[in-house]
ROVEX-773647 format. One line per field, with one value per residue: x, y negated, z of N, C-alpha, C in turn; residue number from 1. Coordinates in steps of 0.001 Angstrom, whole numbers, plus 500000, padded with zeros to 6 digits. Each point is the difference from the previous one (the first is absolute). Layout:
BEGIN
n_px	X ...
n_py	Y ...
n_pz	Z ...
ca_px	X ...
ca_py	Y ...
ca_pz	Z ...
c_px	X ...
c_py	Y ...
c_pz	Z ...
pos	NUM ...
This chain:
BEGIN
n_px	552435 498972 499404 499560 501040 499345 499507 501223 500561 499110 500086 501316 499896 499188 500816 500945 500451 499166 501033 499499 499378 500244 501106 500201 499715 500717 500954 499820 500031 501003 500571 499688 500409 501007 500244 499803 500741 500862 500000 500046 500925 500602 499874 500288 500949 500332 499835 500643 500878 499954 500022 500970 500564 499802 500349 501039 500168 499818 500799 500951 499717 499804 501144 500752 500686 499000 499576 499058 499838 498884 500306 498854 500868 499602 499656 499919 499264 500036 499077 499781 500077 499238 499417 499995 499829 499387 500597 499611 501053 500465 498908 499807 499418 498687 499483 498749 499706 499053 500332 499435 499703 499758 498799 500496 498744 500004 498752 500594 500807 500698 500622 500946 499888 501042 499099 500428 499605 499978 500772 499218 499715 500127 499348 499954 499857 499361 499279 500201 498964 500065 501330 499520 499096 499617 498955 499375 499542 501027 499816 499776 500911 498774 500108 499478 500830 500792 501152 500495 501308 500027 500741 500919 500823 499674 500101 501112 500385 499442 500785 500724 499251 500486 499202 500699 499091 500639 499969 500080 500604 499658 500956 499532 499492 498900 499478 499315 498722 500687 500633 501241 500166 500986 500771 498999 500837 499183 501052 500275 500370 500944 500743 501122 500768 501244 500375 499755 499262 500059 500780 500285 500381 500239 500322 500577 499156 499702 499613 499031 500788 499151 500027 501334 499895 499099 500709 501114 499028 500833 498842 500511 500289 501321 500412 500417 501213 500075 501308 500355 501228 500871 500326 499744 501311 499290 499239 501008 500806 499177 499937 501297 500202 499153 500535 501103 499264 499524 498726 499987 498764 500980 499806 501268 499799 501260 500258 501124 499069 499101 501030 500359 499120 499171 500303 499852 498957 499619 500280 499404 499019 500047 500095 499060 499302 500312 499773 498877 499670 500290 499396 499292 500022 499599 499196 499633 499946 499423 499523 499920 499576 499221 499593 499959 499385 499319 499701 499778 499375 499379 499908 500227 500548 499008 499170 500687 500044 498695 499910 500775 499181 499416 499119 499283 499706 499812 501145 500492 499464 500508 501017 499718 500050 500960 500598 499754 500416 500941 500117 499983 500873 500665 499919 500316 500929 500386 499944 500595 500849 500213 500120 500673 500717 500112 500270 500748 500272 499737 499195 500878 501005 499274 499568 501234 500429 499015 500275 501275 499721 499266 500650 498992 501094 499351 499172 499321 499530 501303 500861 499951 501274 499584 500608 501239 499625 500716 500736 500892 500584 500573 499341 499028 500146 500058 498993 499361 500344 499792 498858 499771 500375 499278 499026 500174 500060 498969 499520 500629 499502 499308 499671 499727 499369 499468 499798 499589 499478 500053 500787 500823 500677 498823 499592 501288 499675 498901 500209
n_py	493952 499283 501040 500538 499955 500955 500384 499889 500484 500989 500050 499974 500812 500654 499834 500272 498755 500296 500087 501166 498830 500359 500575 498914 499295 500839 499966 498676 499936 500866 499369 498819 500503 500607 498886 499259 500853 500136 498659 499843 500946 499553 498755 500263 500853 499074 499070 500777 500214 498673 499770 500910 499501 498773 500408 500621 498956 499241 500760 500219 498699 500381 500551 501018 500287 500743 500621 500505 500985 500548 501107 500196 499226 500921 499566 501231 499629 498686 500160 501125 499284 499126 501109 500399 498709 500310 501069 499136 499705 500261 500788 498708 500393 500160 499980 500492 500336 499296 500437 499036 500226 498699 499559 498765 499745 498764 499728 499285 499994 500800 500544 500681 500936 499987 500867 499453 501179 499211 500465 498956 501008 500773 499155 499292 501325 499887 498902 498933 500723 500341 499947 500660 500215 499204 500806 499900 501162 500810 499567 499100 500877 499803 501226 500287 498954 500775 499735 498923 500226 498861 500376 499076 500546 501153 499432 499416 501189 500500 498979 500790 499679 499747 501039 500071 500373 501154 500404 501146 500235 501163 500822 500182 500999 499233 501222 499328 499589 498870 501000 500251 499522 499077 500307 499292 499085 499329 499202 499724 498858 500612 500027 499262 500800 499684 500952 499275 501050 499599 501082 499542 498739 500534 501094 499724 500870 499585 501232 500256 500878 499729 498704 500078 500705 499090 498930 500631 500245 499615 499895 498959 500101 499899 498902 499543 500209 498782 500179 499503 499705 500360 500712 499015 499933 500378 499264 500015 499771 499073 499598 500283 499359 499037 500035 500064 499074 499268 500396 501045 499837 499581 498718 499658 498697 499627 498850 500693 500947 499483 499327 501177 499823 499471 500833 500927 499303 499821 501277 500299 499156 500520 501209 499690 499421 501086 500753 499302 499921 501300 499729 499245 500991 500824 499023 499809 501341 499802 499004 501046 500692 498956 499881 501310 500020 498886 500561 501146 499290 499353 501246 499938 498805 499694 500488 499351 498954 500194 500154 498955 499555 500777 499049 501023 500554 501081 499549 499801 501151 500488 499203 500302 501284 499705 499250 500872 501002 499150 499626 501284 500253 498864 500215 501278 499663 499009 500880 500910 499103 499489 501232 500443 498876 500035 501302 499759 499004 500997 500459 499633 500516 501068 500087 499724 500881 500857 499680 500182 501080 500307 501148 500875 500722 500457 499343 499772 499056 500175 499935 501329 499961 499075 500807 499604 501284 500349 501002 499540 500746 500368 501089 499130 499318 501184 500477 498850 499956 501316 499856 498860 500633 501057 499164 499340 501148 500437 498774 500442 501145 499486 498829 500804 500801 498893 499604 501241 499698 498883 499720 500171 500713 500429 500227 500384 500365 499268 500718
n_pz	510260 499577 500496 498839 499247 499305 501184 500535 498888 499942 501327 499808 498949 500810 501061 499113 500079 499046 499158 499623 499963 498735 500513 500761 498900 499255 500920 500116 498660 499932 501025 499437 498825 500621 500700 498907 499305 501004 500198 498668 499942 501089 499543 498731 500366 500890 499066 499126 500977 500201 498686 499895 501102 499503 498783 500565 500813 498920 499262 500912 500028 498746 499652 499848 501105 500500 498915 500809 499125 499546 499340 500631 500630 500845 501200 500437 501007 499740 500963 499339 498884 500669 500366 498721 499758 501126 499456 499065 500762 498785 500116 499774 498862 500154 498773 500097 498757 499434 498810 499315 498738 499842 499694 500073 500368 499489 500051 499045 501064 499199 501031 499359 500925 500820 500385 501120 500438 501059 500959 500313 500811 498922 499210 501122 500192 498840 500219 499220 499588 501281 499743 498948 500941 499009 499800 501167 500409 500229 501250 499042 499619 500442 500497 498798 500093 499320 500580 499388 499862 499333 498959 500245 499100 500581 501197 499539 499505 501110 500417 500813 501037 501212 500217 498845 499137 499900 498751 500631 498859 500516 499590 501229 499320 499965 500005 499125 500177 500174 500596 499597 501231 499932 501024 500495 500530 500801 499933 501272 499443 500732 498911 499965 499281 500318 499160 498919 499598 498750 499931 501204 499905 498817 500711 501140 500498 501224 500331 500849 500586 501003 499662 499877 501113 500342 499673 500382 500934 500972 500645 500642 498701 499908 499386 501160 500458 500510 499831 501167 499522 500940 498924 499144 500267 501067 499192 499128 501055 500515 498749 499892 501155 499608 498784 500742 500635 498980 499939 499182 500450 500798 499769 499944 500066 499828 500618 500198 500065 500836 500481 499529 499018 500905 500992 499044 499555 501273 500208 498845 500313 501214 499440 499091 500978 500705 498928 499740 501288 499941 498843 500858 500880 499013 499556 501270 500085 498826 500729 500855 498941 499652 501258 500082 498813 500291 501177 499343 499058 500992 500492 498693 500244 500834 499085 499062 500828 500277 498656 499801 500935 499077 499746 500402 498800 500766 500519 498772 499601 501128 499586 498751 500352 500883 499073 499021 500791 500399 498709 499606 500986 499773 498684 500237 500896 499200 498992 500785 500493 498777 499493 501064 500043 498662 500089 501068 499152 499132 500962 500935 499287 499624 501261 500389 499087 500357 501254 499687 499264 501070 499927 499910 500251 501070 499180 501124 499170 499781 501024 500124 499631 500837 500868 500264 500022 501041 499604 500882 499058 501127 499638 499616 501134 500597 499271 500156 501290 500143 499298 500642 501108 499619 499595 501142 500674 499296 500190 501091 499548 498992 500596 501023 499130 499461 501263 500233 498807 500707 498970 501018 499109 499520 501225 500233 498759 500173 501111
ca_px	499116 498642 499835 500803 500405 499051 498879 500525 500158 498667 499346 500682 499542 498613 499925 500910 499473 500500 500241 498974 498699 499005 499915 499209 498597 499435 499870 498830 498812 499728 499556 498643 499111 499757 499163 498638 499422 499688 498883 498786 499614 499430 498735 498982 499635 499248 498654 499306 499669 498881 498785 499671 499461 498687 499065 499811 499102 498642 499457 499798 498979 498685 500041 500424 501329 499743 498590 499776 498672 500025 500159 498738 499776 499288 500588 499024 500460 501250 500395 500888 501296 500583 500593 501147 501164 500346 501355 500967 500090 500201 498680 499501 498637 499222 498635 499322 499366 499251 500240 499233 499765 498613 499781 499442 499183 499328 499379 500244 501408 500272 501435 500442 500704 500414 499372 500728 499347 501006 499588 500581 500763 501260 500655 501131 501179 500690 500001 499976 498806 499378 500720 499845 498627 500009 498651 499338 500768 499917 499052 498633 499622 499329 499414 498559 499564 500317 500663 501163 501015 500491 501237 499758 499772 498746 498911 499897 499500 498545 499436 499418 500554 499460 498553 499337 499732 500457 499480 501039 499517 500910 499775 499167 498719 498787 498919 498692 498996 500365 501273 501123 500542 501089 499647 500130 499896 500237 500916 500242 501403 500321 501394 500825 501422 500984 501250 501081 500307 498800 499398 499126 499043 499016 499246 499763 498960 500089 498769 500182 500169 498714 499197 500591 499622 498641 499957 500694 499514 501152 499501 500920 501398 500658 500930 501290 500488 501181 500925 501006 501213 500788 500993 499430 500945 499918 498822 500254 500354 498807 499104 500436 499733 498562 499631 500440 499182 498587 499595 500403 499053 500183 500890 500507 500660 500538 499968 501087 499503 498851 500437 501386 500353 500141 501225 501114 500213 500671 501381 500697 500186 501054 501273 500341 500373 501326 500988 500066 500676 501380 500778 500535 501222 500970 500547 500876 501246 500829 500813 501204 500934 500592 500865 501219 500816 500683 500970 501116 500751 500644 500988 500840 501360 499989 499831 501272 500956 499610 500434 501458 500304 499710 498578 499490 498834 498743 499976 499637 498548 499303 499986 498876 498772 499668 499488 498666 499078 499698 498988 498744 499564 499469 498740 498982 499626 499190 498712 499206 499547 498989 498817 499278 499423 498881 498922 499375 499290 499446 498646 500115 500592 499001 498951 500518 500104 498620 499545 500759 499558 498541 499541 500071 500516 499077 498705 499167 498854 500476 500752 499525 501067 500264 501271 501138 500483 501355 500301 501436 500492 501461 500655 500142 501121 501231 500228 500366 501344 500988 500043 500716 501426 500539 500149 501138 501219 500189 500419 501404 500904 500696 501034 501081 500775 500802 501098 500975 500675 500901 501427 500745 500897 499214 499362 501000 500854 500012 500013
ca_py	499479 500546 501266 500177 498767 499647 499262 498702 499142 499759 498994 498710 499485 499554 498799 498949 498935 500312 498886 500077 499832 500773 501300 499797 499807 501291 500793 499486 500351 501432 500223 499449 500857 501226 499635 499740 501263 500837 499374 500184 501411 500276 499279 500547 501345 499873 499533 501133 500908 499400 500196 501426 500325 499357 500765 501309 499831 499728 501226 501005 499515 500440 501425 500784 500593 501354 500296 501443 500463 501337 499973 499664 498558 499667 500604 500388 500107 499251 499988 501148 499600 499114 500864 500718 499140 499306 500392 499199 498703 498909 499537 499113 499584 500883 499513 500585 499035 500481 499068 500299 498914 499517 498678 499019 499058 498889 499170 500619 500403 501392 500285 501282 499852 501172 499938 500792 500138 500120 499982 498753 500199 500682 499429 499151 500843 500332 498906 498630 499355 499158 498722 499339 499501 498541 499647 501147 500907 501407 500668 499819 501181 500948 501135 499955 498635 499800 498715 500112 498941 499905 499296 498588 499791 500669 499158 498836 500444 500214 498836 500500 499503 500693 499841 500383 501415 500487 501322 500984 501008 501139 500871 501158 499900 500404 500332 499399 500233 499184 500466 499957 498653 499992 499602 498568 499701 498601 499860 498642 499578 499532 499587 499851 500155 499598 500738 499311 500732 499911 501321 500270 498915 499890 501230 500825 499640 500890 500247 500970 501353 500714 499519 500564 501412 500090 499472 500898 501351 500819 501050 500206 500089 498727 500107 500410 499356 499163 500088 498959 500484 498979 499537 500289 500752 501414 500577 501230 501107 500402 500655 501395 500684 500229 501062 501296 500385 500003 501104 499864 499221 498582 499228 498777 499061 498863 498724 499911 500646 499240 498732 500233 499186 498601 499798 500321 498809 499009 500435 499788 498560 499588 500486 499176 498680 500145 500091 498709 499029 500438 499445 498704 500315 500536 498867 499257 500739 499855 498800 500413 500458 498796 499381 500779 499991 498703 500047 500851 499220 498887 500511 501013 499921 500572 501446 500542 499981 501083 501241 500132 500237 501399 500247 500988 499545 500126 498940 498792 500101 499773 498557 499358 500650 499334 498656 500090 500580 498973 499123 500736 500194 498730 499744 500941 499616 498777 500377 500744 499035 499146 500777 500383 498772 499589 500976 499870 498716 499678 499464 498600 499245 499885 499101 498624 499603 499769 498723 498927 499860 499928 501082 501324 500966 501142 499517 501058 500293 500732 501168 500595 499754 498581 499636 500739 500883 500526 501120 500230 501347 499894 500925 499261 499071 500802 500440 498821 499583 500969 499910 498767 500207 500937 499269 499079 500803 500508 498901 499642 501063 499698 498969 500514 500916 499134 499442 501066 500335 498898 500364 498873 499355 499156 498950 499028 499625 498552 499309
ca_pz	498947 499997 499273 498786 499324 498937 500604 500423 498825 499460 500840 499778 498709 500138 500837 499527 499138 498660 499083 498975 500647 499266 500670 501214 499603 499604 501229 500724 499223 500142 501375 500110 499214 500766 501147 499530 499534 501165 500718 499191 500085 501325 500148 499097 500438 501256 499647 499382 501107 500717 499204 500010 501321 500109 499185 500625 501147 499530 499405 501048 500915 499541 499662 501160 499896 499502 499766 500111 499588 499424 498549 499333 500101 501236 501188 501014 501385 500134 501413 500205 499464 500998 501020 499430 499786 501250 500390 499261 500677 499037 499554 501060 499708 499128 499790 498839 499106 498839 498902 498796 499049 499973 499411 500930 499224 500681 498943 498677 499914 500367 499935 500520 501268 500747 501319 500981 501291 501053 501401 500502 501222 499692 498815 500380 500232 498751 499042 500543 499458 501025 500024 498701 499840 500152 500458 500593 500852 499617 500888 499500 499209 500873 499260 499763 499681 498579 499825 499115 499992 498623 499696 499708 498569 499648 500514 499116 498695 500039 500696 501242 501256 501172 500129 498749 499753 498692 499650 499707 499055 500017 498831 500316 499302 500720 499047 500292 498961 498837 499475 500934 500202 500985 501358 500274 501419 500354 501125 500476 500022 501362 500105 498797 500326 498986 500185 499312 498775 499174 499798 501146 500238 498927 499727 501176 500959 501152 500745 501064 499465 500071 498870 498783 499974 499458 498633 499071 500271 500372 500913 501122 499562 499684 498870 500538 501224 499791 501130 500127 500648 500688 499021 498675 499176 500370 499352 499217 500901 500740 499046 499863 501269 500101 499067 500530 501158 499650 499116 498599 499204 500292 499116 500634 499097 500750 499281 499019 498779 499512 499409 499570 498835 500404 500770 499117 499171 500845 500190 498724 499844 500938 499468 498833 500494 500607 498922 499314 500857 500191 498881 500448 500738 499047 499239 500906 500201 498803 500208 500730 498971 499410 501010 500213 498773 499983 501089 499567 499022 500701 500950 499360 500535 501353 499874 499518 501116 500904 499364 500130 501419 500313 500256 499059 499228 500749 501005 499244 499782 501272 500278 499316 500470 501267 499706 499407 500968 501003 499400 500017 501383 500499 499294 500488 501365 499911 499417 500998 501014 499372 499643 501219 500570 499153 500145 501321 500105 498686 500127 500412 498888 498933 500495 499946 498585 499539 500561 499352 498607 499936 499104 500616 499030 499927 500491 500602 499144 498831 500426 501245 500973 499759 500616 499449 501064 499849 500888 499824 500270 500124 499066 498744 500182 499964 498615 499215 500401 499516 498536 499641 500289 499003 498739 500159 499987 498630 499118 500233 499569 498737 500176 500837 499157 499118 500796 500259 498739 499586 499996 500562 499035 499109 500771 500459 498870 499777 501300
c_px	498662 499944 498515 500210 498985 498833 500448 500093 498634 499247 500635 499579 498574 499907 500824 499272 500603 500225 498934 498622 498903 499816 499148 498524 499343 499813 498763 498705 499639 499512 498570 499003 499671 499072 498553 499317 499596 498816 498688 499497 499320 498628 498893 499558 499205 498574 499206 499632 498798 498686 499567 499369 498603 498947 499724 499034 498562 499357 499687 498997 498613 499977 500441 501413 499891 498485 499825 498563 500120 500022 498712 499641 499213 500642 498905 500661 501349 500464 500939 501402 500730 500680 501267 501248 500411 501411 501077 500091 500167 498681 499368 498566 499324 498598 499406 499418 499230 500150 499203 499819 498525 499964 499375 499285 499421 499515 500241 501408 500186 501495 500271 500845 500398 499453 500755 499234 501022 499330 500634 500873 501365 500805 501224 501264 500824 500080 499949 498747 499349 500646 499786 498592 499981 498630 499329 500944 499786 498959 498558 499519 499430 499399 498494 499479 500226 500484 501290 500900 500668 501383 499703 499660 498711 498805 499803 499367 498488 499285 499276 500715 499366 498515 499242 499756 500488 499403 501154 499399 501020 499681 499132 498580 498858 498921 498677 499031 500339 501302 501077 500563 501131 499495 500254 499835 500349 500886 500172 501499 500290 501457 500679 501464 500867 501324 501169 500496 498710 499295 499065 498909 498899 499132 499625 498885 499969 498643 500307 500030 498696 499069 500520 499641 498604 499947 500616 499681 501138 499625 501026 501459 500555 500916 501360 500317 501272 500841 500974 501180 500714 501092 499501 500925 500072 498897 500303 500323 498776 498992 500353 499725 498515 499559 500367 499138 498511 499661 500307 499056 500104 501004 500417 500742 500513 500091 501100 499601 498858 500421 501428 500407 500261 501331 501236 500319 500705 501470 500822 500289 501120 501374 500460 500459 501387 501084 500170 500773 501445 500899 500575 501314 501084 500648 500972 501322 500892 500849 501251 501062 500710 500975 501326 500884 500762 501073 501224 500877 500795 501139 500927 501414 500070 499895 501307 501038 499679 500400 501499 500416 499619 498547 499456 498762 498688 499895 499668 498497 499234 499916 498756 498667 499539 499380 498575 498969 499607 498951 498624 499449 499390 498666 498877 499522 499139 498618 499111 499455 498885 498713 499179 499329 498781 498811 499257 499157 499248 498588 500023 500514 498982 498882 500436 500111 498607 499458 500698 499498 498495 499408 500186 500392 499055 498644 499123 498806 500384 500661 499456 501032 500488 501277 501107 500565 501429 500229 501445 500357 501525 500719 500143 501185 501322 500341 500454 501424 501069 500130 500772 501498 500637 500192 501191 501317 500304 500533 501458 500969 500774 501031 501176 500897 500894 501192 501084 500813 500961 501455 500816 500851 499238 499388 500988 500881 500131 500002 501368
c_py	500718 501256 500296 498680 499551 499186 498607 499035 499665 498944 498628 499365 499446 498686 498844 498985 500160 498734 499949 499937 500797 501379 499880 499842 501320 500898 499579 500382 501470 500324 499514 500874 501290 499708 499776 501288 500896 499435 500188 501441 500317 499363 500629 501394 499955 499538 501133 501052 499484 500178 501465 500392 499409 500776 501370 499891 499776 501258 501021 499535 500457 501454 500771 500494 501420 500201 501514 500322 501448 499884 499662 498522 499558 500756 500279 500045 499300 499922 501165 499693 499096 500800 500674 499135 499254 500337 499191 498605 498823 499429 499189 499530 500940 499432 500680 498899 500737 498956 500412 498764 499613 498659 499107 498929 498929 499033 500671 500548 501417 500270 501389 499809 501356 499851 500926 499991 500279 500112 498757 500171 500623 499315 499164 500809 500201 498849 498654 499257 499053 498622 499203 499451 498497 499462 501252 500835 501441 500747 499868 501184 501075 501153 499864 498627 499656 498567 500195 498786 500016 499366 498588 499769 500662 499170 498767 500392 500182 498877 500415 499388 500782 499679 500365 501506 500359 501385 500910 501109 501131 500935 501219 499786 500496 500338 499385 500348 499232 500458 499923 498583 500073 499535 498508 499778 498536 499951 498522 499711 499403 499562 499915 500117 499539 500684 499227 500757 500126 501347 500377 498938 499944 501239 500803 499428 501055 500104 500988 501412 500805 499574 500563 501474 500177 499548 500962 501471 500974 501129 500343 500125 498598 500205 500486 499253 499228 500013 498826 500535 498859 499436 500400 500860 501479 500722 501249 501208 500497 500704 501477 500786 500322 501135 501385 500477 500102 501196 499681 499129 498494 499377 498723 499156 498833 498772 499888 500661 499197 498749 500107 499103 498547 499765 500388 498819 498905 500358 499785 498525 499494 500432 499164 498610 500032 499999 498645 498977 500393 499496 498632 500212 500499 498882 499210 500733 499957 498736 500310 500495 498804 499345 500738 500025 498687 499960 500822 499248 498899 500473 501040 500002 500609 501517 500651 500055 501110 501353 500214 500237 501403 500311 500930 499477 500096 498930 498654 499992 499662 498518 499347 500672 499362 498640 500044 500557 498990 499019 500676 500179 498726 499676 500895 499623 498738 500309 500730 499049 499120 500746 500393 498784 499547 500943 499832 498734 499639 499425 498524 499148 499776 499046 498548 499495 499707 498677 498824 499742 499822 501050 501328 501022 501182 499564 501146 500360 500759 501317 500517 499857 498577 499512 500874 500901 500446 501092 500396 501421 499943 501006 499365 499041 500750 500424 498830 499564 500934 499932 498769 500152 500947 499330 499049 500763 500509 498917 499615 500986 499640 498886 500497 500943 499204 499418 501049 500341 498903 500446 498793 499252 499046 498829 498906 499467 498491 499202 499364
c_pz	500044 499130 499833 499255 498963 500547 500396 498813 499403 500792 499819 498696 500121 500748 499451 499139 498610 499194 498920 500669 499292 500640 501254 499675 499627 501223 500782 499278 500166 501404 500191 499250 500726 501173 499573 499547 501146 500768 499251 500073 501331 500138 499157 500440 501304 499733 499349 501041 500772 499261 500022 501333 500173 499215 500607 501179 499554 499406 501079 501045 499601 499551 501243 499784 499444 499902 499962 499581 499539 498481 499263 500136 501207 501163 501024 501373 500192 501460 500321 499486 500993 501112 499488 499901 501266 500471 499284 500633 499048 499492 501129 499749 499031 499869 498766 499118 498916 498904 498778 499131 500013 499287 501063 499179 500913 498918 498662 499861 500536 499810 500560 501250 500552 501417 500946 501319 501084 501367 500631 501241 499737 498909 500355 500277 498726 499003 500721 499576 501019 500047 498719 499768 500288 500402 500541 500850 499556 500839 499538 499172 500931 499188 499888 499635 498525 499753 499220 500170 498627 499948 499534 498530 499528 500462 499125 498667 499992 500757 501285 501194 501145 500159 498747 499965 498603 499781 499619 499145 499952 498834 500288 499460 500889 498965 500472 498873 498732 499360 501072 500073 501017 501358 500188 501501 500240 501246 500349 500007 501374 500140 498651 500439 498831 500316 499408 498789 499200 499857 501142 500144 498952 499824 501238 500869 501089 500694 501123 499419 500058 498874 498687 499857 499383 498544 498991 500257 500306 500961 501103 499613 499753 498800 500472 501275 499660 501258 499967 500792 500709 499098 498616 499147 500388 499227 499162 500879 500752 499096 499854 501286 500160 499095 500540 501168 499670 499119 498530 499174 500265 499036 500718 498965 500837 499107 498949 498682 499384 499246 499465 498834 500388 500710 499199 499091 500794 500195 498734 499778 500905 499485 498820 500440 500635 498922 499312 500833 500275 498872 500355 500740 499049 499190 500867 500217 498767 500085 500802 499027 499383 500964 500118 498753 499889 501088 499613 499013 500692 500897 499387 500562 501395 499952 499551 501114 501001 499443 500238 501446 500447 500291 498912 499272 500782 501093 499358 499740 501276 500340 499408 500326 501303 499740 499442 500976 501066 499480 500033 501403 500569 499338 500494 501396 500007 499444 500979 501061 499434 499696 501209 500631 499205 500159 501324 500126 498728 500087 500363 498850 498891 500406 499934 498566 499434 500517 499327 498580 499876 499090 500709 498950 499810 500552 500489 499117 498730 500406 501328 501107 499758 500667 499413 501096 499733 501041 499748 500398 500032 499114 498616 500070 499901 498576 499133 500313 499463 498482 499542 500239 498992 498650 500060 499927 498590 499077 500192 499348 498728 500151 500842 499218 499036 500751 500240 498760 499532 500133 500449 498973 499081 500761 500394 498870 499875 501316 500244
pos	1 2 3 4 5 6 7 8 9 10 11 12 13 14 15 16 17 18 19 20 21 22 23 24 25 26 27 28 29 30 31 32 33 34 35 36 37 38 39 40 41 42 43 44 45 46 47 48 49 50 51 52 53 54 55 56 57 58 59 60 61 62 63 64 65 66 67 68 69 70 71 72 73 74 75 76 77 78 79 80 81 82 83 84 85 86 87 88 89 90 91 92 93 94 95 96 97 98 99 100 101 102 103 104 105 106 107 108 109 110 111 112 113 114 115 116 117 118 119 120 121 122 123 124 125 126 127 128 129 130 131 132 133 134 135 136 137 138 139 140 141 142 143 144 145 146 147 148 149 150 151 152 153 154 155 156 157 158 159 160 161 162 163 164 165 166 167 168 169 170 171 172 173 174 175 176 177 178 179 180 181 182 183 184 185 186 187 188 189 190 191 192 193 194 195 196 197 198 199 200 201 202 203 204 205 206 207 208 209 210 211 212 213 214 215 216 217 218 219 220 221 222 223 224 225 226 227 228 229 230 231 232 233 234 235 236 237 238 239 240 241 242 243 244 245 246 247 248 249 250 251 252 253 254 255 256 257 258 259 260 261 262 263 264 265 266 267 268 269 270 271 272 273 274 275 276 277 278 279 280 281 282 283 284 285 286 287 288 289 290 291 292 293 294 295 296 297 298 299 300 301 302 303 304 305 306 307 308 309 310 311 312 313 314 315 316 317 318 319 320 321 322 323 324 325 326 327 328 329 330 331 332 333 334 335 336 337 338 339 340 341 342 343 344 345 346 347 348 349 350 351 352 353 354 355 356 357 358 359 360 361 362 363 364 365 366 367 368 369 370 371 372 373 374 375 376 377 378 379 380 381 382 383 384 385 386 387 388 389 390 391 392 393 394 395 396 397 398 399 400 401 402 403 404 405 406 407 408 409 410 411 412 413 414 415
């Protein structure tokens, strides 16, 4: 005979055609609920991972993995720093920059802006700004020409296009016979970029680092150096290594610290969404409790006979644990297959639905991310699958315990 006996009987109860069709319906409902819950969890978490990755790429495309400067806010002799960090193979890019606040004016419109002076030849090592320019070219920022590239929203706000001249007003004061006045400089607009994030597109403007040196009177110094790593998640470790090798007057900040609140909020949202969607699986597993309780009631005579034949209470429990676990296992496997398939093809599916309905879910003129990104993490799939199986197993314990407590004499009294 098949060993162990509890598994054999449990599998037979699961495969047998039941007289009570209501039990079969509840079993199917609980299996479908678990499958839908698991599939929804995998899909939603993958989409949230995709959005997080997309936002991270956009943010890090304009900021830096690691920012190095001195405690006074400026950095002297950045070329020497380049020599000091050449021993770190994880650092694959380095570029100096000068940053300062200024007002940009054209006609009657004046807007505050963050002016960033860059070296066009080195900037591509640490940022994606060259790929984000929609009009003009980064190479147009020649030293001494006083040219500027504006963010798209900033250009719209001041009604500026390529070829226009704008006035840059810096906070540095020039003493004159008429009194002290701020520094004014006319610059030519030679490009427009679009990052896809309002905070950059509406306030950032880029000029050559030599021009920024003159405008902000840096006298050969820079604001700092931006570093790019081969792996963004190495940033905290590399920050500590750099601090241990650089002089005491240096300060290093990595992207996980600069944008900690933003990414912490995304992580919290993902955790909350996981818990909320897990309730779908939990509700479905409660149906397993209903299925097994009805099954125990329906099979009281069989259970009593098994008791009289010498089957132990724990073996009786195992019969119904096997049955409930099998329902949960099948539901989880179907959910994983469905969720992974949906995640891998979600862009195609959403595009087809949009074409069918004639409606775009994420319009490009409203949302900066107009497509539905997805990033499947297999560790998420593993956690979801194990959690669903544990919930299914837990839901079988009480009905199985009730079956083990049935007394043969009472169960067979009216048989």
